[in-house]
N, C-alpha and C positions, 0 to 999 in steps of 0.2 A: 444423510440420516440425522435427525435431530433427536437427541436423547430426551427422555421425559424428565422434567425437573423433579427433584426430590422434595418432599415436604419436610420442612424444618419445624421442630417442636419449639414454640415460643415459650418464654418464661411466663409464669403466672403473675398476674398483677396483684400488688399488695398495697396497703395504705402506708402512711408515714407516722403512724402512732408510735411505732417502736423506735423511731429516730428523733422524736421531739425532745427527749431528755438530753440529747447531745448538742442542742442549740445553745449559743452563747446568750447569757442573760445580762452581762455587764455592758458598759458603754464602749462603743468602738473607738479605737485610737485615732488621734488626729491625723488628717491626711497630710502627707509630706509633699509639698510642691517643689519640684526640682527647677532650678533656674536654668533657662535655656541660653544659648549663645546670643540670640537676639535680645533677650532681656539684659544680659551683661553689657552688650554694646549700647543699648539705650540708656542704661544707668551711667556709663562712662560719658556719653554725650551730654546728658543733663548735668553731670558734675562739672564738666568743662564749661558749659554755658553759664552755670552759676558763678564759677570763678571769674569768667570774663566779664559778666555783668557787674560783679563787685569791683573789679578793676576799673571799669568804665565809670561807675558812679563815683569812685574815689578821684579819678582824673577830672571828671566834670566839676567837682567841687573846687578844684584848684585852678581850672582853666578860665581865664578872663581875657578876651581879645582886646579890651580897652586898656588893660594894664599888663603888658607882656613882661617877661623876665628881663632883668637888667642886662644880661649878656646878649640878648637879641633886640633890645629896644631901639638901638641905632639903625637896625636893618628894616624896621617897619616904616611903611610910607606914612606921610603926614595926613593927606586928604583921602579918606576912604571912598568918597563919592567921585573921585577922579582917578581911581585905581582900577586896573583890569587884571583879571586872573587869566593866565595862559597855561593850559595843561596839555598833556599827551605829547610833549615835546620829545624829539629825538635826543639821545644822550650825547650826540655830537654837536648839538646846537649850543652856541655860546652867546654871550651878551652882545657881541657885534652883530651877529645874525638877527637877533631880535630887534635891535635898534634899527637896522636897515629895513626890517619888515614893518615897523610901526611908526617910525618918525615921519613918514609921508602924510600922516593924518594930523600932525601938530607937534609942537615942542614937547619933549619928554623931560620931566623933572627928575625922576628916579627910576631905575630899572634894577630889579633884584632877581637873579636866577638862583633858586634854592639848590644848595649843594650839601653833600654829606660832609660831616666834620672829619677832619684828618688830624692826627696828633701833631704833625709837623706844622700845621697852620699855614701850609702853602697852598695857594689857590689852584696851582697846576696839579696837585695831588688829589684835590677834592673832586669827586664825581658828581655830575648833575643828577638831580632826582626827578627831572622831567616836567617841572612846572616853574612858573615865574610870576612876578608881580610888576606891573608897569604903571607908573603914575604920570598922568599928563598935566600940563599946565592949565588947560581949560576942560571943563566938563563936556562941552559940545564935541571936542576932539575925541574924548573917550567914548562917547556914544557912537560917533561915526566909525571908529575903529572896531567897536563891539559888533556893529551891524555888518560890516564889510569883510572882516577877517575870520569870523567863526566858520570853521570847516575848510579853510584853505590848507594847501599842502606846503609843508616846510621840511626839507630834507627827507622827502618820501613819506611823511606821515601827516594825517589830517589833524590839525591842532584844534583844541577846544578853548574858546574864548568866552569868558563870563565876567560879570562884575564881582567885586569883592563882597562877599556876603557875611563875613565874620563880624564886621563892625557896622553893617548897614541893615541886616535882616534880623528881626527879633526872634529869639529862641533858636538861633542857628547853631548847628553842631558840625564840626569838621568830620571828615570820613574816618579818621582813626579813632574818633570817639563815638562811633555809631551813627553818624549823620551823612551829609554829603548828598550828591546827586548822581553818583556813578551808576549807570546801567539800569535805572528804574524809570518808570513812567511818571508823568507829572502828577497824576492823581495819587499815586502811592507816596510821592514825595510830600505832598500837602498833608496826607494823613499821618505820615511818620513824624515829620518835623514841625508840622503846624505853623508853617511860614507862608508868606505871600510871595509869589514869584515876581521878580523885578523885570519890567518891560520898559526899556527906554524909548520905544517907538512912539512917534507922535500920534496923538489922537485924531480922529476924523473931525473935520470942520463942522460946526453946527448947521451951516446952510447946505451942506452936502447930504442928500438923503441916502439912507442905507440901501444897499442892493438887496432886492428881493427876488426870489426865484419865481419865474413865470410858470403858470400851470402848464402841464403837458398838452401838446396839440391833440385835438380829438381826431379820430379817423372814422371814415364812413364805413369801414369794414367791421362787421359785428364781431368777428373773432379777435381783431386787434383791440376793439373796445373792451372786450372781455379781459384781455391781458392788461390794458391800461388801468382799468378800474380794480383789478386784483380780485375778481370774483372767482374764488377757489371752489365754490360749491356747484359749479356747472357740471352737469352730468356727462359721463363719458359717451353716452349715446348721441348727444348733440354734437360733441366734438367729432365723433366718427362720421356723422352725417355731413358736417361741414367739410371734413377732409375728403370724403367720397365725392361731394359735390364739386370740389376743386379738381379732383382727379378726372371726373367725367368731363368737366369743362375743358381741361387740357387735352383729353383724348379726342373730343369732338373738334377742337381747333386743329389738332394734328391731322385728323382725317380729312378735314376740308382742305388743308394745305396739300396733302397727298393727292386728293382728287384734282385740284387745280393743276398740279404738276403733271399728272397723267394725261389730263385733257390737252395741255399745251404740247406734250410730247406726241400725242396721237395726231393733233392737227399738223404738227411739223412734219411727221412722217408721211401723213396723207398727202400733203402738198408736194413732198419730194417724190412720192410714187407717181403722182399725176404728171409732173414735169418729165420724168423718165419715160412714161408712156407716150407722151407727145413726141419726144425725140425719136423713139422707135418708129412711130407712124410716119414721121417725116423722112426717115431713111428709106422705108419701103414704098 
């Protein structure tokens, strides 16, 4: 049994004229915007970036690769165009290992493995920083070593071999001053540092023509021509017709094969039955 709903008496509608005098007539207070956690994190990040940029600008003003400080001037190689940079070295690699790896390309004038400074000034206590500079006697030997040793493994690590760019490339900046080539593409390197890449490879002879890509071979099949020419506006109806046509062709080919097999089986069985019948007649 469902009870009959009771009728409720609704309140009478009235206007707002009696409440207008209670409205505020003064200007509203300023809105207080609360700083979120994301905003505070963003502000800290921007402050750190500004401090780091100021430090880099100050260091760039004092950095000059052509005039190194007096305490490391005797460690710098003399000929920058005959010097190789070798990076990503294992910390167990020493000067003897590097000399064995690179002296097969030519005589080495100077080899410097960069190490961390130690208060005792003992080379045994100084740890390697993972990169070195090698100066060859001839520039051709440096080019050959640059082309053949880049990416080779030394003590389980693939080494990075490059030319010295501090004194050979204009507007070059090292990695600790916001430059370098580490982990970026060549296009971003050119945009960031505005330098030209050094390529010691020999240029192509003038009498040797450049290789050109031959045009793709044309096919007699209309569907393959469609794909070769890249006609993306072909209707789906034509594609379905082409697909069904191929399927019908395959089915008819399979049917003809099945018919020929059945015919050969029937002929073989018919010949066998005839021979059996002759044997029976000869017995009786």
